[in-house]
N, C-alpha and C positions, 0 to 999 in steps of 0.2 A: 504495500499500499504506500502511497506518496502523493505529494504535491506536484504542480509543475514549476513553481518558482525557483530561482536558485537556492542551493543547500536548503531545499524543502520547506522554502518558506512560503506563505500564502501570495498567490497573485495579486499584481498591483492592478489598482482600479481599471487602467487601459486594457490589461491583457484580460481582466475578469470580462469588461466589455466586448472584448473579441471573440472571446470564447462563447459568451453568451448569443453573440449575433451568430457565429458558426454553427452552434447547435439547432439554433431556430431555423437557418437555412437548410440544414441537412434534415431536420426532422419538422417539416411545417404543420404536422399535425399530432395532438397529443397522443393518438393512438399510437403513432411512428415512434414518438419517443419512449412511450410505456412499453414498447415491444422490445427496442433496445436496452433498456434499463433492466426488464426483466430475464431476456435471454442473454445479454452480454454481462450482467455483473449481478443479477439474482437478485435484485432491489425491487421493491414492490412500491411505486411512485407514489401510491394513496398513504403510505405511512409517512411522507415526508412533507405532501401537501395534497390535499382531498379535493379541492377544487379551484377555480381561477382560470384564466386566461392562458394562452400559451406562452406569453411575457413573464407571466408572474409565475407559471408552474417551472421555468427553465430557470429563471433566476433563484428559485428555491431550492431546487436541486442542485445548483452549483455552489451555494451558500451551505448547503448540507456536505456535499463532497468536500469543499475546503474544510470546513470544521472538523471533519473525521477524516482527511488525509486521503481521502481517495480520488481526488482530481485526476490524476495520470492515469488510472484505471478508466476513470470516465472516459478518458479521450481516447486511449486504445480501444475501448468498446464501440464508442460512436465511429472510429475509422474503421473497424471490421464490419460494420452494419453498413456504412455507406463510405467504402474506398475512394470512390472517386468524386465526391464532393470537393470543389474547389476552396469553399470557404474553410473546410477542417484541414484540407490539404496546407492552404497558407498558414493557419493558426498552427497547426503542427511543426511547420518549418519554423517558425518564431519561437518555439519553447524546445527546440532540439528533439524532436520525435519526429524524424524522418529517417530512411532506410541510410546505412552506410554506404559510402561512396569513396572510393580510392583512386587517386590520382597516378597514371603512368604515362612515362614518356619513353620511348625507344626500347619498350618491354622492360622497363623497371621501374617500381614502385617509388616516387617521387619522396614520399612520407608516409610514415608509420602511421600517421594519424588521418582520419577520415577527414573529408571536406566538409566543412560547414557550408548554409546555403548563401553565406554572403560570397566566401571564398569560391564555392563552384560556381556562382554566377561570373566571377570575373575569371576564372579558367577557361569557361566556356567561350565568353566573349573575345578573350585575348588570343585562344587557340584555334577558333574554327569561326571567325569575321563576327560580326554584330548579328547576333541571333535575339530574337525576341523571348526574352529569356523565361518570363512567366509562362505562355504556351508551352515552351521546350520542356520546363521543370513538371507542368502538369502531364505533359505526354508521359514523363518518365513515370510519373506517380501512377498513372493508370496501367502502363505496363508492368510494373511491380506486382500487380494484383494478379497479372495474368501467368506468373510464371509459378511451378511447382516444385518442390522437393520430391523424388520418387524413392519410396523407401522400400527395402526388401527384408526379411527377417534376419537378425543378427547373424545368423550362421550361413548366409548366403555368400558368396566370393566376393559380389559387388553389392555393398551396403547402399550407397546411395547413388542418385543420378539426378538429374535435372530435367524440367519438360514444360513446354508452355502450350497454351490453349491456341487452337488454329479455329476452332469454331465452339458453339455452346458445349458439345460433350465429347470433343476429341482433342488428344494432347500430341503432340509430336516431340521424340525425344528419338537418340540412338538405338539401332537394332541390338547392340551389345550390351545396352543397360538392360534390357528385357530378357536376354538370351537365356538366362536360368529359367523364366517363366514358360519360354517356348519349347526349352527341353523337358519340363516338366520335375525339375529340380525345386522350384519354387512354386506354392498354388497361388492362381491369380487372385483368390480371398484374401491373400497374405499381404498383398501388395498396397502400399498408402501412398496415396496424392495429397501432398502438404500443401495448400496455397496460404499465403498470407504470413508465412514464418520469416519474421524480420528481427534484426535487432537494429535498434535505434540509435539515434546519433549520440544518445546522453552515456552510451558504453554499457548500460545495464539492462535496461527494459527490452524483453524480448517478448514480442507477439507468438502465442503457440501455434496458430494457425488455424484454418479449416480443413478438415479432412474429407477426402472422398475416395472411392474404390473403382475398380476395373467393372465395368459390365460383363454379364456373362458371356457374351460374345464380345469379346474384348481387343482382338486384333484385327482393325481395319486393313492394314496392308503393311508391308515391311520390304526391306531391301538389305541385302548382306553387305558387310564391312567388305573391302578389297583387302586378298592378301598382299597387293602392291602397297598398300599403305604401310604396312610394317616393313614391306622390304625396299621401299623408297622408289619403287617404279610407278606407272602410270596406271590408273584404276579404270576398269571397265565403266560403260556408259550406265550399267544397272546394277552397279555396286555402290550405294549410297548411304548404307550405315543409317539409316532411318526405320523408325517403327511408327505409325499411326494408331494411338490407342483409343480405344472408348469407353468412356468413362460413365457409370451409373450415377443418373441425374444429370444436372444441366449446370455446371460449376461456372458456365461462361455467362448465365442468367441470374445466378446467385448475387443478389445485392447490386446487379449492374455492372459486373465483374468485365465481361466483355472478353473479347480474344482479340489476338494478334491476324492483322491481314495483312498479306505480303502486299508491296505494291505492286500496281498493274504494269508498271513499265520497270524494268530490273534496273538498280542504280548500276552506273557506269564503275565499276571497281578498279582501282589503279594503285600501283606501289605508292607508298608513305600517304595512303586514305587513313582516315581513322576509322577505329572499330572499338564498339563498346560491346560488352559482355555482360547479361545478368545471369546470374550463375549461384550455386549451392555448392562451394568448393568444400571438400571435406564432411560434407553434409550439415553445414555452419549454416546460420541464418542466412537469408538472400542478401548477395553483395553486388556491387556494381565496379567493374573495372574499367576506365577510361583511360585509352591511349590514342593519342591524335597522330600519331605517326607510327601505323600499325602494320598495315598490309607490306608483305616484302614479296608475294608472287600471287599470280593466279594461274594455275594449272589447268589448260585447257585440250582437249581432244577434238580435232576437226573444228576449230574453233569454238566450241562449247565448253564453257567453265564447268569444271568438274570437282575443284579444289580450290579454296582460299587459304592462303597461308599468311600468319600473321604473328605479330610479337606479344599481343594483349594476353595479360598473364591469365592462366588457369589451374585448376588443382584436380586431384581425384575427387570424384562427385560433380563435378563441372560437365560431365559428358551428357550432350542432351540440351546443352544451354544456346538460347537465341542470341544471334550476333546482329549487330545494328550499325548503320552508318550515323554519321553525325547528327542527322536529321531522324534518326530515329526510325529510318525504313529497315525493315526486316530482312538482312541479305544473306544470313548462313544459319546452320545448324553447327555449332563447335561438336566435334567428335574425339579427337587424340592430339597428343602431344609429339614432338619430335621422338620418333623411333630410335634415332640413335643415341638418345639420351641415356647414360649413366654417370654413376657418381664422379666419372673423371673426365666426362664429355660435356660441356655447356649445351642444353638445348638450343636450338637455332629457330625452331618456330613452333607455333601451333596451328591446328588446321580444322577448317570448317567444310561443308557440304555447302555449295550455293544453294538458296531456296528455288531459284527458279528449275534447277534440275530436277528437285525433289518435286515440284509441282507438277512438270511434264512427265516423270514417270509413274505418278499417283493418276494421273490423266489416263497414261495407257495402261494401267490396271484396272481401271473404270473404277478409282478407289477415292475420287477427289468430290463426291456427292456431298459429304457431310462438312468439308471445310467451309468455313464462313456462313454457316447455318447454326 
């Protein structure tokens, strides 16, 4: 339990007013607010204030939360219930409750510290031109809700991976992430897809996330990894290391979460372009690695891009992560690091499958019908 003010102090009047306005914007009806309090916090609003209008009720809830030191939990519950509400996003950034973002350049992490909102704005503006920062950050916040940690039983060889929504009930990840399920070594019912698992920029608060499971007919389509990916050769056009998974329920329609939509025209990827990756490295809470001089090579076969190589950092558990350009266009599916890496040999690149190649193979397999729906 805790407050949002510095050193666990109560909010200042200006901050309290900003939170009051944000809650009203996110929950414009008393019934919406009641549902968030009951399901997110186990709080019965009638025990705080039994009557009154929305303005009075929200204020009294805030006063009670501040007095009993559960303001932080209130904001996290509100964010889980309305993850894409811009007023809540803006207020959360003011008090340090936004996902951790780490800066990289030329494949190296610039600082051990996460970027705060002001530093992130400065970094993006200076390194990628004068972008409209508020829409850029809001796009990031929306994407954060669309990426999940894929969890296997503890005894599985690959315990964690990453995936992301391409439709209301389909998640894209790597084929090798889910290969133990395909082989019958892990039961589909034991696989967990955990959305909203985030550590915030205060360094201590972790949102436990929202859990979904695979549907009964869970595998929509897949493509194997190429043996050439490990040998350093050229992969085949149908060796794209992806698996499109069908999820029980519709996480993409849960609280307006939405899904990632590939751009209709593939971005023109060139060496030295930026590449950003949302990922769950080593199963940790969601992180974003930013590198503005990332891409080293685009591997093509007959002029068709089949692999993207870059310096943006990843780790075990990052397989299946979405890769973006600096305008948040989805460009790739991260799937492995430099196969030549070992203790005495520095890795030279990480690698992704271009999204246009995956899209074309899904269409060829007649498996694209649930994407974008």
